[in-house]
C-alpha positions in Angstrom: 0.0 0.0 0.0 1.2 3.5 -0.8 2.6 5.7 2.1 2.8 9.4 2.6 6.3 10.4 1.6 6.2 14.2 1.7 4.1 17.0 3.3 4.6 20.5 2.2 2.5 23.6 3.1 2.7 27.2 1.7 0.8 30.4 2.2 -1.8 31.2 -0.6 -4.7 33.6 -0.8 -8.5 33.3 -0.5 -11.2 35.2 -2.5 -10.9 38.3 -0.3 -7.1 38.6 -0.9 -6.4 37.3 2.6 -3.7 34.7 3.3 -4.7 31.1 3.9 -3.0 27.7 4.1 -2.5 25.2 1.2 -1.0 21.8 1.8 0.4 19.3 -0.7 0.6 15.6 0.1 2.8 13.3 -1.9 2.8 9.5 -1.8 5.7 7.2 -2.4 4.2 6.0 -5.7 4.3 9.6 -7.0 0.7 10.5 -6.6 0.1 14.0 -5.1 -2.8 16.1 -4.1 -3.2 19.5 -2.4 -5.8 21.4 -0.4 -6.7 25.0 0.3 -8.4 26.0 3.5 -11.3 28.5 3.5 -11.9 31.3 6.1 -15.0 33.0 7.5 -15.8 36.6 8.2 -19.0 36.0 10.3 -17.8 33.4 12.8 -19.2 31.6 15.8 -17.5 32.1 19.1 -17.1 28.4 19.6 -15.4 27.7 16.3 -12.0 25.9 16.3 -9.2 28.4 16.2 -8.0 29.7 12.9 -4.3 30.4 13.6 -3.1 33.8 12.3 0.3 35.5 12.7 -1.0 38.7 14.3 2.0 40.6 13.0 2.4 43.6 10.9 2.5 41.8 7.6 -1.0 41.3 5.9 -2.6 43.4 8.7 -1.9 40.5 11.1 -3.7 38.0 8.8 -0.7 36.0 7.7 -0.7 32.3 8.2 3.1 31.5 8.2 2.8 30.1 11.8 0.2 27.7 10.6 2.4 26.8 7.6 5.3 26.2 9.9 3.3 24.0 12.2 2.4 21.8 9.2 5.9 21.6 7.8 7.8 21.2 11.1 5.4 19.7 13.6 2.6 17.8 11.9 4.4 16.4 8.8 6.6 14.0 10.8 3.4 12.6 12.5 1.9 11.5 9.2 4.9 10.5 7.1 4.8 6.8 6.4 1.0 6.6 6.9 -1.4 5.1 4.4 -3.8 7.9 3.3 -6.7 5.5 3.2 -6.7 5.6 7.0 -8.3 9.0 7.4 -9.7 8.3 10.9 -6.3 7.2 12.2 -4.4 10.2 10.7 -7.0 12.7 11.8 -6.9 11.3 15.3 -3.1 11.6 15.5 -3.4 15.3 14.6 -6.3 15.9 17.1 -4.3 14.2 19.9 -1.1 16.1 19.1 -3.0 19.4 19.4 -4.7 18.2 22.6 -7.2 21.2 22.9 -10.9 21.3 22.4 -10.6 24.2 19.9 -7.4 23.3 18.1 -5.8 26.4 19.6 -2.3 24.8 20.1 -1.6 24.1 16.4 -4.5 25.8 14.7 -7.6 24.2 13.0 -6.4 25.6 9.6 -3.1 23.7 10.0 -4.8 20.5 10.8 -7.6 20.8 8.2 -5.1 21.5 5.4 -3.5 18.1 6.0 -6.9 16.3 6.6 -8.3 17.6 3.3 -5.2 16.9 1.2 -5.0 13.3 2.6 -8.6 12.6 1.5 -7.8 13.8 -2.0 -4.6 11.8 -2.2 -6.5 8.7 -1.1 -9.1 9.1 -3.8 -6.5 9.6 -6.4 -4.6 6.5 -5.3 -7.7 4.4 -5.5 -8.6 5.9 -8.9 -12.0 6.9 -7.8 -13.9 10.1 -7.6 -13.5 12.1 -4.4 -17.2 11.9 -3.6 -16.9 8.1 -3.9 -14.1 8.2 -1.4 -16.2 10.3 1.0 -19.1 7.8 0.7 -16.7 5.0 1.7 -15.3 7.1 4.6 -18.7 7.7 6.0 -19.3 3.9 6.2 -15.8 3.2 7.6 -16.0 5.9 10.2 -19.6 5.6 11.3 -20.4 2.0 10.5 -23.5 3.1 8.6 -24.3 3.5 4.9 -25.5 6.6 3.2 -27.1 7.3 -0.2 -25.2 9.9 -2.3 -27.1 12.7 -3.9 -26.6 15.9 -5.9 -27.3 18.6 -3.3 -30.0 21.3 -3.7 -28.2 24.6 -3.6 -29.1 27.8 -1.6 -27.9 30.6 -3.9 -27.0 33.7 -2.0 -28.0 36.4 -4.5 -28.4 39.4 -2.2 -26.0 40.2 0.5 -26.0 42.3 3.7 -24.5 42.1 7.2 -20.8 41.2 7.4 -20.7 40.1 3.8 -21.4 43.5 2.2 -20.7 47.2 2.6 -24.4 48.2 2.7 -27.1 48.9 5.2 -29.0 45.6 5.1 -29.1 43.8 8.5 -29.8 40.2 7.3 -26.7 38.7 5.9 -27.9 36.5 3.1 -31.0 36.3 1.0 -31.0 33.1 -1.0 -33.1 31.2 -3.6 -33.7 27.5 -3.6 -34.8 26.1 -7.0 -36.8 23.3 -5.4 -38.9 22.7 -8.5 -36.0 21.9 -10.8 -35.8 18.4 -12.2 -32.0 18.2 -12.3 -28.9 20.1 -11.4 -28.5 21.5 -14.9 -31.9 23.1 -14.6 -31.0 24.3 -11.1 -28.2 26.3 -12.6 -30.2 27.6 -15.6 -33.0 28.9 -13.3 -30.6 30.4 -10.8 -28.5 32.1 -13.4 -31.5 33.7 -15.1 -32.9 34.9 -11.7 -29.6 36.3 -10.8 -29.2 38.3 -14.0 -32.8 39.4 -13.9 -32.2 40.7 -10.4 -29.2 42.6 -11.6 -31.3 44.3 -14.3 -34.1 45.1 -11.8 -31.6 46.7 -9.4 -29.9 48.8 -12.2 -33.2 49.9 -13.7 -34.4 51.0 -10.2 -31.2 53.0 -9.5 -29.7 50.6 -7.0 -26.1 49.4 -7.0 -25.4 46.1 -8.6 -21.9 45.6 -7.1 -21.5 42.3 -5.3 -20.5 41.2 -1.8 -18.0 38.6 -0.6 -20.2 35.7 -1.8 -21.2 37.1 -5.2 -24.7 38.4 -4.2 -25.7 41.9 -5.0 -25.3 44.5 -2.2 -27.6 47.5 -2.7 -28.6 49.9 0.0 -32.3 49.3 0.7 -34.9 50.7 3.1 -35.8 47.4 4.8 -34.9 43.8 4.8 -38.3 43.0 3.4 -37.6 45.1 0.3 -34.8 42.7 -0.5 -37.3 39.8 -0.5 -39.6 41.8 -2.8 -36.9 42.4 -5.3 -36.0 38.7 -5.4 -39.6 37.8 -5.9 -39.8 40.2 -8.8 -36.7 38.6 -10.3 -38.2 35.1 -9.9 -41.4 36.2 -11.7 -39.5 38.0 -14.5 -37.8 34.6 -15.1 -41.2 33.0 -15.7 -40.9 31.0 -12.5 -43.3 30.8 -9.6 -42.3 31.7 -6.0 -43.2 29.0 -3.6 -43.6 26.4 -6.4 -40.5 26.6 -8.5 -38.4 28.7 -6.1 -38.3 29.1 -2.4 -36.5 31.8 -0.4 -34.0 31.2 2.4 -32.4 33.7 4.9 -29.2 33.7 6.8 -29.8 36.3 9.6 -26.4 35.9 11.2 -28.3 37.4 14.2 -25.2 37.4 16.4 -23.9 40.3 14.3 -26.7 42.6 15.3 -27.6 41.3 18.8 -26.3 43.6 21.5 -26.7 41.1 24.4 -30.3 42.2 25.0 -32.0 43.3 21.8 -31.8 42.7 18.1 -30.9 46.0 16.4 -32.2 46.4 12.8 -30.4 49.6 11.8 -31.8 49.7 8.3 -35.3 49.8 9.8 -34.4 51.8 12.9 -35.8 49.0 15.1 -34.7 47.7 18.5 -36.4 44.3 19.1 -36.5 42.0 22.0 -35.9 38.3 21.3 -39.7 37.5 21.2 -40.3 40.6 19.1 -37.6 39.6 16.6 -39.1 36.1 16.4 -42.5 37.7 15.6 -40.8 39.8 13.0 -39.4 36.7 11.3 -42.6 34.8 11.7 -44.4 37.6 9.9 -41.9 37.2 7.0 -42.4 33.4 6.9 -46.2 33.8 6.8 -46.1 36.4 4.1 -43.4 35.0 1.7 -42.3 31.5 0.6 -39.4 31.3 3.1 -38.5 27.7 3.8 -35.2 28.1 5.7 -33.7 30.5 8.2 -30.1 30.2 9.3 -28.9 31.7 12.6 -32.2 33.3 13.2 -31.2 34.0 16.8 -27.9 34.8 18.6 -25.8 31.7 19.4 -26.1 32.4 23.2 -29.8 33.4 23.2 -31.0 29.8 24.0 -34.4 30.9 25.3 -34.9 32.7 22.0 -33.9 29.5 20.1 -36.4 27.5 22.1 -39.1 30.0 21.3 -38.5 30.2 17.6 -38.2 26.4 17.3 -41.6 26.1 19.1 -43.2 28.7 16.8 -41.6 28.0 13.4 -39.9 24.5 13.7 -42.8 22.7 12.0 -43.1 25.1 9.0 -39.5 26.2 8.4 -36.0 24.8 8.4 -34.2 26.4 11.3 -30.4 26.1 10.7 -27.8 26.4 13.4 -24.4 27.7 12.2 -22.8 29.9 14.9 -25.1 27.9 17.2 -23.5 24.5 16.5 -20.2 25.3 14.7 -20.1 21.8 13.2 -19.3 20.4 16.6 -20.9 17.1 17.5 -20.9 17.7 21.3 -22.5 21.1 20.9 -25.1 19.6 18.4 -26.0 16.9 20.9 -26.6 19.5 23.6 -28.8 21.5 21.2 -30.8 18.4 20.3 -31.4 17.7 24.0 -32.5 21.3 24.4 -34.9 20.9 21.4 -33.5 23.9 19.6 -33.3 24.3 15.8 -33.9 21.4 13.4 -30.9 21.6 11.0 -27.1 22.2 11.1 -24.8 24.0 8.8 -21.6 22.1 8.1 -18.3 24.0 7.7 -15.3 21.7 8.1 -13.0 24.6 9.1 -15.2 25.2 12.2 -14.1 21.8 13.5 -10.8 21.0 11.8 -10.9 17.5 10.3 -12.8 15.4 7.7 -13.4 12.8 10.4 -15.0 15.2 12.9 -17.1 16.6 10.0 -18.4 13.2 9.1 -19.1 12.3 12.8 -21.2 15.5 13.2 -23.2 14.8 10.0 -23.8 11.2 11.3 -25.1 12.6 14.6 -27.4 14.9 12.7 -28.7 12.0 10.5 -29.4 9.8 13.6 -31.4 12.6 15.2 -33.4 13.6 12.1 -31.6 16.9 11.7 -31.0 18.2 8.2 -27.5 19.1 7.2 -26.2 21.7 4.8 -22.6 21.7 3.5 -21.3 25.3 3.4 -18.5 27.4 1.9 -17.0 30.4 3.8 -17.0 34.0 2.7 -13.2 33.7 2.2 -13.1 30.8 -0.4 -10.6 29.4 -2.8 -10.9 27.4 -6.0 -10.8 24.2 -4.0 -14.0 22.3 -4.8 -13.9 19.6 -2.0 -17.2 20.7 -0.5 -19.0 19.8 -3.7 -17.8 16.2 -3.6 -18.3 16.1 0.2 -22.0 17.1 -0.2 -22.5 14.4 -2.8 -20.6 11.6 -1.1 -22.2 12.2 2.3 -25.7 12.6 0.8 -26.5 15.7 2.8 -28.9 17.0 0.2 -28.2 20.7 0.5 -25.3 23.0 -0.2 -24.5 26.7 0.3 -21.7 28.0 -1.8 -22.7 31.5 -2.9 -24.2 33.2 -5.9 -23.9 32.0 -9.5 -21.1 34.5 -9.8 -17.3 34.7 -8.9 -15.0 31.9 -9.9 -14.4 30.6 -6.4 -18.2 30.0 -6.0 -18.8 28.8 -9.6 -16.0 26.3 -9.3 -18.2 24.3 -6.9 -21.2 24.5 -9.1 -19.2 23.4 -12.1 -17.9 20.5 -10.2 -21.5 19.4 -9.4 -22.4 19.7 -13.1 -19.6 17.3 -13.9 -20.6 14.9 -11.2 -24.1 14.9 -12.6 -22.8 14.3 -16.1 -20.5 11.5 -15.1 -22.7 9.7 -12.5 -26.2 9.3 -13.9 -27.2 7.2 -10.9 -26.7 10.1 -8.5 -29.9 12.2 -8.5 -30.7 15.7 -7.4 -32.0 15.9 -3.9 -35.6 17.2 -3.9 
C-alpha cells in the first residue's frame, strides 16, 4: 500500500485577498494532491481556532505560523502513513494538538492536512472524491448513506458582514426546489440572478457584489430585499413557492447587543420575542423555507421559542449555534432547539469530525447543509463532500465569482459522469 512520503505547506490567498493555508501531500508512488483552507468573516465564538500570525504583515492576517506548524510539527506525524486511514491520521493530529478548539496548532493547519489526505487517497484508488467520502462515511460511522446531488441555496443578495451596505440580514437566498436536475437548477438560478441585476440597475440601485457574489444594494428594509428577489423570480417566468423558495441567513449574532436585536436599516430595536415575531411575519407572508442563525448563538431561550413557533413550518439552521461540533449539536438536540445544522469543516478542523457531526445529525433527524465560507478558494472539495455524504443541500454563494462557480461546475460534472446520483428534492 502507498505511504505518505512528503508533506509541504505554503501560504496562498483566498477570495478576499487574505492569506490562507495550502498543503500538498505526496505518496511514495508519485501521486500527489493538495488542499486550500477557507476562512469565514462572520464566525461563531465556539469555532475551532484559525491560527493567524497577528503581526504587521498582511494586517496581522498572515498564516506563516500555521504553515510552519504543518511543515515542522505535523508532517513528521503523518509521514509513512497510508492515506486511506483518514480516521487514524486525523486522530493523530487531534491528539497532538490536545485542545478542544485546536488552539495549540490551529484548525487551519490540521484541516489542510486532513483535506489533502482525503484527495490523495481518492487519487490513489482511482475513484472520484465523492466516492471516497461515501466510503469514509461507512468506515468511520459503520452506517451506509445514499449519495445525492445537493440542492443549492444561492446567496443572490448580501447584507451584514458580507457586504458594505445597510441591510441587516446577511444572506437572501433562492432554492430552485422545482428543478428536475442540477443543470436546470443552474439555468434557473443564473436567469434569476441576472434578472435581479437588471431590476436593481433599472431601479437606480447598485449592482456591485458582496463577498459571496450576491448583490449588495442599500435598501430601506430587509423586506424590500425579498420583494426584489420575488420580482426577479417572476420575471424569469418562474413561480415563487412552487419553483423557487427563499432562504435567509440572519447571522443574528452580528446585530444582537446582548439584550436586543438592532435592525439599523429599519431603525428597530427588538427583544428576542419581538424579533421572532418579525421573522414569523416574513415566513407567513413569503415563501421562506429556511432561516439560518435566526437567533444569537447564546440566546438559548430565543432559540427554544423560535423552534416552538416555526420549527414545524421552516428549516431552522444552526451555524454559529452548533459550529459543526458534535458535542454542541448533541446538547442542542437535547434542548430541542433548531432542526438543522450548517456544516463547515474549518469550524471543527478534520474530515473525520465533520463526518461524525453529520452522522449525529442524521441519527437525530436533523437536516445538514454543507457550506462554503466568505473567504473561499478554487478548492472544490465541498461539492464532492456534499454528494458523497448525501447531505442533500449546499451553500456556496451566488452563481457568480469563480471561487463559487467552481463548486457548481464540479457538481455539473458529477451529474454528467454519475447518472445514478440524482438531485435531492
